[in-house]
Backbone bond lengths (Angstrom), bond angles and torsions (degrees), N, CA, C in turn:
res aa  C-N    CA-C-N  psi(-1)  N-CA   C-N-CA  omega(-1)  CA-C   N-CA-C  phi
1 M - - - 1.456 - - 1.534 108.86 -
2 N 1.303 116.46 146.50 1.459 121.64 174.64 1.521 108.83 -91.36
3 Y 1.309 115.20 119.87 1.458 120.54 178.84 1.514 109.68 -105.06
4 E 1.324 115.84 144.98 1.459 120.29 173.53 1.531 109.36 -73.94
5 I 1.329 115.86 -43.20 1.461 121.09 -174.54 1.519 109.98 -134.48
6 S 1.326 116.00 135.27 1.465 122.48 169.87 1.521 107.04 -107.97
7 V 1.311 116.07 124.55 1.461 121.74 177.15 1.521 107.23 -100.64
8 I 1.324 116.73 121.74 1.461 121.91 -179.02 1.525 108.43 -106.55
9 I 1.343 114.72 123.58 1.466 121.00 -178.86 1.519 109.59 -119.15
10 P 1.345 118.55 106.38 1.459 119.65 171.24 1.529 107.53 -70.70
11 A 1.316 117.18 132.94 1.465 120.22 -175.07 1.522 110.41 -128.42
12 Y 1.303 115.60 99.67 1.462 121.62 177.06 1.529 107.94 -118.54
13 N 1.329 115.58 119.65 1.468 121.40 -177.70 1.527 111.01 47.02
14 A 1.308 115.35 51.37 1.466 122.05 -173.10 1.522 113.06 -114.10
15 E 1.328 118.03 20.09 1.458 119.52 -174.34 1.525 112.79 -57.70
16 R 1.311 118.96 -31.87 1.467 122.11 -178.19 1.522 113.25 -75.17
17 D 1.335 117.54 -35.55 1.468 121.62 -172.04 1.520 115.08 -101.99
18 L 1.316 117.37 -19.40 1.462 121.71 -168.52 1.525 113.15 -59.59
19 E 1.305 117.80 -47.36 1.465 120.10 -177.56 1.529 111.29 -63.34
20 K 1.313 116.90 -40.40 1.466 120.83 178.59 1.527 110.60 -62.59
21 S 1.330 116.30 -42.43 1.457 121.07 178.94 1.531 110.96 -63.51
22 V 1.330 116.69 -49.62 1.470 120.76 -179.71 1.524 110.74 -62.39
23 N 1.326 117.56 -42.97 1.467 120.01 179.53 1.522 111.53 -61.25
24 S 1.332 117.75 -35.42 1.466 119.30 177.97 1.531 110.19 -64.72
25 I 1.316 117.15 -36.71 1.472 121.19 177.78 1.522 110.21 -69.32
26 I 1.327 116.43 -45.92 1.476 121.44 179.04 1.526 109.79 -57.91
27 N 1.330 117.65 -45.78 1.467 121.48 -178.88 1.522 112.32 -67.88
28 A 1.318 117.61 -31.89 1.465 121.02 -177.53 1.525 112.92 -83.07
29 R 1.322 117.00 -25.34 1.473 118.34 -172.45 1.519 113.37 -71.41
30 K 1.305 117.42 -21.96 1.464 123.83 178.11 1.528 110.97 48.21
31 T 1.321 118.18 -114.16 1.467 120.78 -177.10 1.525 112.75 -100.73
32 Y 1.318 117.77 4.59 1.454 120.55 -178.00 1.521 110.55 -78.79
33 T 1.314 116.04 150.81 1.461 120.10 -179.63 1.532 108.73 -86.41
34 V 1.316 114.05 101.95 1.455 122.07 -176.05 1.518 108.32 -128.18
35 E 1.324 116.55 126.51 1.460 119.95 172.44 1.519 108.41 -102.41
36 I 1.320 115.52 149.25 1.458 121.69 178.74 1.523 107.41 -119.01
37 I 1.326 115.96 124.17 1.458 121.84 179.18 1.527 107.87 -113.90
38 I 1.321 115.77 111.74 1.459 121.20 176.64 1.519 107.17 -95.45
39 V 1.328 116.18 124.48 1.464 120.94 -178.82 1.527 108.48 -115.46
40 E 1.315 115.56 100.76 1.465 121.14 176.76 1.518 107.19 -75.64
41 N 1.339 116.47 131.54 1.459 118.76 -173.69 1.534 112.81 -134.78
42 G 1.323 114.49 70.18 1.461 119.62 171.63 1.508 115.98 88.70
43 S 1.301 117.48 23.54 1.467 120.81 -179.57 1.523 111.94 -62.00
44 V 1.321 115.15 150.40 1.464 120.29 174.89 1.528 110.90 -110.29
45 D 1.312 117.03 5.28 1.459 121.25 174.68 1.534 108.34 -105.07
46 H 1.316 118.40 -151.18 1.470 122.82 -177.46 1.528 112.73 -101.92
47 T 1.317 117.39 30.76 1.461 121.39 -179.45 1.532 111.32 -58.88
48 W 1.318 118.04 -44.36 1.461 120.93 -178.90 1.524 110.90 -59.12
49 Q 1.318 117.10 -46.88 1.469 120.94 -179.34 1.531 110.49 -64.35
50 E 1.315 116.81 -40.54 1.467 120.93 178.17 1.532 110.05 -63.60
51 A 1.321 116.43 -43.71 1.466 120.79 179.67 1.526 111.25 -63.06
52 K 1.325 117.34 -42.89 1.473 120.88 179.29 1.530 110.64 -64.81
53 K 1.313 117.38 -35.52 1.473 121.19 176.65 1.530 109.93 -63.52
54 I 1.315 116.39 -42.68 1.471 121.47 178.47 1.525 110.03 -65.85
55 E 1.335 117.35 -41.42 1.465 121.93 -179.85 1.537 111.05 -59.92
56 K 1.317 116.57 -39.63 1.478 120.31 178.95 1.523 111.69 -65.93
57 K 1.312 116.19 -28.74 1.465 122.43 -175.62 1.533 112.85 -78.04
58 Y 1.351 116.88 -30.87 1.470 120.96 -173.60 1.527 111.23 -127.79
59 N 1.325 116.48 134.87 1.466 122.19 -179.05 1.522 113.86 -66.39
60 D 1.317 117.82 -32.37 1.463 121.22 -173.03 1.528 113.07 -98.35
61 V 1.335 116.12 22.53 1.460 121.18 176.38 1.521 108.26 -112.67
62 R 1.350 115.19 129.28 1.465 120.66 174.62 1.516 108.41 -120.98
63 V 1.326 115.83 143.04 1.460 121.51 -178.68 1.518 108.73 -122.98
64 I 1.339 115.58 130.79 1.457 121.03 178.87 1.529 109.43 -138.72
65 H 1.320 115.73 166.99 1.472 122.83 174.89 1.516 109.70 -102.70
66 S 1.314 115.79 155.54 1.460 121.74 167.62 1.521 107.64 -143.85
67 E 1.315 114.62 172.55 1.459 119.46 171.64 1.522 108.44 -61.82
68 K 1.327 115.62 161.48 1.457 121.07 179.00 1.527 109.85 -64.03
69 G 1.302 115.82 139.70 1.462 122.56 177.79 1.515 111.98 119.85
70 V 1.326 115.60 138.30 1.460 120.93 -176.38 1.529 111.80 -63.46
71 S 1.325 117.67 -34.51 1.469 120.12 179.55 1.524 110.87 -66.24
72 H 1.332 116.43 -43.56 1.470 119.55 176.45 1.529 110.27 -59.58
73 A 1.329 116.07 -43.86 1.468 120.30 -178.04 1.527 111.40 -62.62
74 R 1.309 116.73 -48.03 1.468 119.62 -179.20 1.520 111.14 -64.68
75 N 1.332 117.95 -39.88 1.473 120.69 177.87 1.519 111.09 -62.93
76 K 1.323 117.20 -41.40 1.466 121.01 179.17 1.528 109.74 -63.26
77 G 1.318 116.95 -41.28 1.460 120.64 176.44 1.518 112.00 -61.93
78 L 1.332 116.28 -41.47 1.471 120.40 178.47 1.524 111.68 -63.28
79 E 1.328 117.49 -33.88 1.473 121.29 179.20 1.519 112.47 -61.14
80 I 1.328 117.52 -36.65 1.471 119.86 -173.84 1.524 114.22 -106.22
81 A 1.331 117.62 -3.68 1.468 121.12 -176.89 1.522 111.37 -59.52
82 L 1.318 115.14 143.02 1.462 121.88 179.93 1.530 113.10 -113.80
83 G 1.315 117.31 -8.09 1.463 120.92 -177.15 1.507 113.37 -77.82
84 K 1.317 114.84 157.25 1.466 120.45 175.54 1.525 109.37 -71.50
85 W 1.311 116.57 -34.43 1.456 123.78 -178.19 1.514 109.50 -118.61
86 I 1.330 115.98 148.37 1.459 122.76 179.84 1.522 109.36 -114.71
87 C 1.318 114.56 134.85 1.462 122.16 176.32 1.531 106.96 -127.95
88 F 1.320 117.56 130.23 1.464 121.58 177.86 1.522 109.14 -102.96
89 V 1.325 115.42 131.13 1.460 121.74 177.56 1.522 107.26 -130.25
90 D 1.322 117.14 132.87 1.461 120.11 175.29 1.526 109.01 -77.97
91 A 1.322 116.57 152.12 1.462 121.92 -174.59 1.525 113.35 -63.65
92 D 1.322 117.65 -20.05 1.467 119.89 178.89 1.529 112.43 -102.91
93 D 1.332 117.17 11.14 1.462 122.11 177.43 1.517 110.57 -100.42
94 E 1.315 115.11 160.29 1.456 121.42 173.82 1.521 108.24 -128.16
95 V 1.320 116.20 148.71 1.460 120.04 173.99 1.523 108.18 -100.64
96 T 1.319 115.94 150.88 1.456 120.34 -177.86 1.522 110.78 -79.50
97 E 1.306 115.71 163.20 1.473 122.49 -179.87 1.526 112.18 -54.68
98 E 1.326 117.25 -36.42 1.467 120.58 -175.45 1.528 113.47 -92.19
99 A 1.316 118.14 3.04 1.470 121.21 -173.00 1.525 113.41 -55.05
100 F 1.323 117.96 -54.42 1.464 119.37 -175.52 1.521 112.12 -76.28
101 T 1.320 117.89 -26.18 1.459 120.33 173.09 1.524 108.80 -63.14
102 E 1.337 116.22 -45.07 1.466 121.48 178.20 1.526 110.58 -63.68
103 M 1.335 116.67 -44.82 1.463 120.18 179.23 1.519 110.40 -62.00
104 H 1.327 116.72 -45.46 1.464 121.00 -176.35 1.524 111.58 -64.06
105 K 1.324 117.19 -34.87 1.467 120.66 177.21 1.517 110.98 -59.54
106 N 1.319 115.98 -30.29 1.457 121.17 -173.22 1.522 114.50 -94.54
107 I 1.328 118.47 -31.03 1.463 119.12 -167.99 1.527 114.59 -67.95
108 N 1.299 117.64 -11.67 1.460 119.05 176.67 1.521 112.11 -83.89
109 Q 1.344 117.11 -8.93 1.460 120.79 175.52 1.522 108.23 -78.75
110 K 1.309 115.89 151.53 1.466 119.38 178.47 1.525 108.54 -78.02
111 A 1.323 115.14 110.12 1.462 120.62 179.86 1.525 108.48 -158.63
112 D 1.323 115.60 163.27 1.462 121.70 179.83 1.522 112.39 -104.93
113 L 1.322 116.85 -19.33 1.454 122.99 -176.38 1.514 108.39 -152.02
114 F 1.319 116.65 139.00 1.456 121.45 174.96 1.514 108.20 -119.63
115 I 1.326 116.83 135.03 1.452 122.30 178.99 1.524 107.65 -118.67
116 F 1.334 115.30 129.88 1.453 120.91 -177.34 1.518 110.68 -119.24
117 G 1.303 116.22 161.97 1.454 121.41 176.56 1.520 110.96 -73.33
118 Y 1.317 115.00 172.74 1.461 120.93 177.93 1.527 108.37 -150.96
119 W 1.310 115.24 167.47 1.459 121.54 179.49 1.514 109.62 -104.89
120 K 1.321 116.40 135.51 1.456 121.78 175.46 1.526 107.62 -142.12
121 N 1.331 116.21 123.68 1.474 121.32 -178.33 1.527 111.51 52.66
122 N 1.327 116.06 46.58 1.468 123.85 178.75 1.524 113.77 61.37
123 K 1.317 117.07 22.55 1.462 121.41 177.36 1.514 108.82 -125.08
124 K 1.331 116.47 132.65 1.454 120.57 179.19 1.521 109.47 -81.34
125 I 1.334 114.55 125.13 1.453 121.59 178.51 1.528 107.09 -104.06
126 L 1.316 116.92 118.86 1.462 121.57 -178.24 1.524 110.15 -107.58
127 P 1.331 116.14 145.49 1.469 117.90 177.87 1.521 110.42 -67.12
128 N 1.323 115.71 145.17 1.469 120.92 177.09 1.520 111.51 -89.98
129 I 1.321 116.37 4.53 1.462 119.66 179.19 1.524 108.28 -119.78
130 N 1.310 115.34 161.86 1.459 121.21 177.23 1.528 108.69 -52.89
131 N 1.321 117.87 132.02 1.465 119.15 -174.20 1.522 113.87 -78.82
132 H 1.310 119.94 -10.75 1.462 120.49 174.32 1.525 107.83 -115.73
133 I 1.322 113.93 120.66 1.455 120.29 -166.89 1.524 111.24 -123.38
134 S 1.314 115.20 132.80 1.453 120.52 163.23 1.520 104.48 -90.09
135 L 1.304 117.23 140.15 1.452 120.02 -165.99 1.520 115.67 -71.58
136 S 1.297 118.74 -20.93 1.461 118.59 -178.06 1.531 110.60 -64.47
137 G 1.330 115.90 124.33 1.457 121.06 173.06 1.515 117.21 80.56
138 K 1.316 120.98 6.69 1.456 121.70 -175.86 1.522 113.88 -99.10
139 K 1.321 118.23 -9.66 1.465 121.25 -174.82 1.525 111.76 -56.70
140 V 1.315 118.08 -49.09 1.464 121.91 -177.48 1.520 110.34 -62.07
141 E 1.309 116.82 -42.76 1.454 121.33 -179.46 1.534 111.46 -59.58
142 L 1.318 116.94 -40.31 1.457 120.52 179.76 1.523 112.10 -74.49
143 I 1.314 117.45 -37.66 1.462 121.87 -177.29 1.530 111.74 -70.19
144 K 1.317 117.98 -25.07 1.466 121.37 -179.32 1.530 111.80 -59.91
145 N 1.314 118.09 -28.03 1.459 121.33 -180.00 1.521 108.93 -133.49
146 P 1.344 117.74 73.83 1.464 120.61 -173.13 1.528 114.39 -61.95
147 T 1.321 117.99 -36.05 1.460 119.86 -179.19 1.526 110.75 -61.51
148 K 1.298 116.19 -37.37 1.460 120.96 -177.17 1.529 112.85 -83.13
149 Y 1.339 117.30 -36.41 1.457 119.19 -169.28 1.522 116.74 -112.47
150 L 1.317 119.59 -18.16 1.460 119.03 -172.14 1.525 114.49 -97.49
151 A 1.296 118.83 13.77 1.464 121.57 168.10 1.524 107.44 -85.37
152 V 1.323 118.05 153.74 1.469 118.90 -178.79 1.524 112.47 -86.98
153 W 1.321 118.26 -17.91 1.462 118.57 177.90 1.539 109.27 -75.73
154 G 1.312 115.67 157.58 1.456 120.51 -178.18 1.512 113.30 77.43
155 K 1.335 115.62 19.67 1.463 119.96 -178.31 1.523 110.51 -139.13
156 L 1.313 115.52 158.84 1.458 122.10 169.97 1.519 107.68 -118.23
157 F 1.329 114.88 127.03 1.458 122.49 179.66 1.522 109.19 -111.07
158 S 1.312 116.85 144.17 1.464 121.70 176.26 1.527 109.37 -76.19
159 L 1.335 116.60 121.47 1.460 119.96 177.06 1.527 110.20 -64.50
160 E 1.310 117.69 -33.00 1.465 121.18 178.43 1.529 110.65 -61.39
161 I 1.328 117.44 -45.18 1.473 120.91 178.89 1.526 109.95 -64.21
162 I 1.327 117.27 -42.54 1.471 121.46 -179.45 1.525 110.43 -60.30
163 R 1.322 116.41 -48.70 1.472 119.54 -176.74 1.529 112.00 -72.86
164 K 1.306 117.31 -41.99 1.467 121.05 -179.01 1.528 110.99 -59.88
165 N 1.333 116.84 -37.13 1.455 121.89 -176.95 1.530 113.29 -101.33
166 R 1.318 115.89 6.48 1.471 122.22 178.74 1.533 112.23 50.58
167 I 1.314 115.83 47.74 1.462 121.42 -179.65 1.529 108.56 -84.32
168 Q 1.318 114.99 130.84 1.461 120.76 179.60 1.518 109.48 -139.76
169 F 1.328 114.45 165.69 1.457 120.96 170.62 1.521 106.90 -80.72
170 D 1.314 116.42 142.46 1.463 121.48 -178.34 1.529 109.54 -89.08
171 P 1.348 118.08 108.13 1.461 120.74 -178.79 1.528 114.11 -64.46
172 A 1.325 117.97 -16.47 1.462 120.99 178.85 1.531 111.66 -74.75
173 L 1.319 117.27 -17.79 1.465 120.42 -179.75 1.528 110.57 -86.08
174 S 1.313 116.43 133.40 1.464 119.61 174.48 1.527 110.59 -104.60
175 L 1.314 116.76 -9.94 1.466 123.42 175.32 1.525 108.51 -135.61
176 S 1.308 115.84 150.84 1.470 122.98 173.34 1.522 114.57 62.44
177 E 1.340 117.79 24.26 1.461 119.31 177.36 1.527 111.04 -64.51
178 D 1.339 117.37 -31.30 1.469 121.06 175.60 1.527 110.24 -62.40
179 S 1.325 115.67 -49.81 1.465 120.51 -178.83 1.515 111.74 -59.59
180 D 1.323 115.83 -44.66 1.463 121.00 179.31 1.529 110.67 -59.53
181 F 1.334 116.98 -45.91 1.468 120.99 179.39 1.530 109.96 -61.55
182 L 1.330 116.71 -47.68 1.455 120.03 -176.48 1.518 112.09 -65.63
183 I 1.326 117.32 -39.73 1.467 120.00 177.70 1.527 109.98 -64.14
184 N 1.334 117.80 -43.04 1.466 120.13 176.15 1.523 111.34 -63.39
185 Y 1.316 117.26 -36.44 1.469 121.00 178.77 1.521 111.22 -65.27
186 I 1.321 116.70 -45.44 1.477 118.66 -177.47 1.511 111.16 -81.05
């Protein structure tokens, strides 16, 4: 199937939050073609069993294993993703009802990266830059506020750009792997 968006969820010891996170994506996707890839990566709880239960419930959910570590999990998800666009969601995060409607409104514009707002402490945080970006010349603008812009969640990445340029998360990093990926992407 051709998907517009592949959502990659690294799931480490996430048995408590995983279903809530996936359900938020299922409820938000409405009629859009969205696949969900849950990547269990070395959990010592029942995350794998929870993920397999969710996979049985929904046709567009796939569950796989990876080596331990969020970078390994995200890379494994990127290997099998079928969507034109990639969205990363942490297993303890939820997407809002309007998330995919907002994303879908934008993905028909010519851009290489989309940046969306997010909620923190019941406050909506919106990007101060244009949310649809062509990559030339934007690196400095994003680096100026790393806390706000250099996380991989709240963004849509082109799978074509990722694969063409062999961009991956660096498993050797235990901090700032998001920033490293995003800087390599831009």
